[in-house]
C-alpha positions in Angstrom: 69.0 101.8 101.0 71.8 99.9 102.6 72.4 96.2 102.3 71.3 95.7 105.9 68.0 97.6 105.3 67.4 95.5 102.2 67.9 92.3 104.2 65.6 93.5 106.9 62.9 94.3 104.3 63.2 90.9 102.8 63.0 89.2 106.2 59.7 91.0 107.0 57.8 88.6 104.8 59.4 85.1 105.1 58.0 83.7 101.9 60.0 86.2 99.9 63.4 84.8 100.9 65.1 81.5 101.7 68.6 82.2 102.9 71.6 80.4 104.2 73.2 81.3 107.6 75.8 84.0 107.6 79.5 83.3 107.4 82.3 84.5 109.6 85.3 86.8 108.8 87.6 83.8 109.2 85.6 81.9 106.5 85.7 84.9 104.2 89.4 85.3 104.6 90.0 81.6 104.0 87.8 81.6 100.9 89.6 84.7 99.4 93.0 83.3 100.2 92.3 79.8 98.7 90.8 81.2 95.5 93.2 84.2 95.1 90.4 86.7 94.9 89.2 89.8 96.9 85.5 89.9 97.6 84.2 93.5 97.4 83.3 95.0 100.8 79.6 95.3 99.9 79.4 91.6 99.1 81.2 90.8 102.3 78.6 92.8 104.2 75.9 90.7 102.5 77.6 87.4 103.3 77.8 88.6 107.0 74.0 88.8 106.9 73.3 85.7 104.9 75.5 83.4 102.8 73.4 83.2 99.6 69.9 82.2 99.1 66.9 82.6 96.9 64.7 85.8 96.8 61.4 86.9 95.4 61.0 84.6 92.4 62.0 81.0 92.3 65.2 80.7 90.4 66.5 84.2 91.5 69.6 83.2 93.4 72.4 84.9 95.3 75.3 82.6 95.5 77.2 82.3 98.7 80.7 81.2 99.7 81.1 77.4 100.0 82.8 77.3 103.4 83.0 73.5 103.4 86.1 73.5 101.3 86.4 77.2 100.4 86.1 76.4 96.7 84.3 78.2 93.9 81.5 77.8 92.9 79.3 77.9 95.9 76.1 75.8 96.2 73.0 76.4 98.1 70.2 74.1 99.2 67.5 74.6 96.7 64.7 72.6 95.2 64.5 71.7 91.6 62.1 74.2 90.1 61.6 72.4 86.7 
């Protein structure tokens, strides 16, 4: 299963996933440059579909790139599940 196929499966049932909007190639390049890292191609493919979110079980997170200032770590909008 490809990353795109996985994403489409998750989107079929909206209650399974809360995701952030995708990011652009420019934002990815800026983030990598500012932080001195290379994001793996598969993760870039994921970020081009959605920039982090929460899947399946509350508390299961996929962290995205913080494009506001291109700094690590990223934060996502998410409710306190305590």
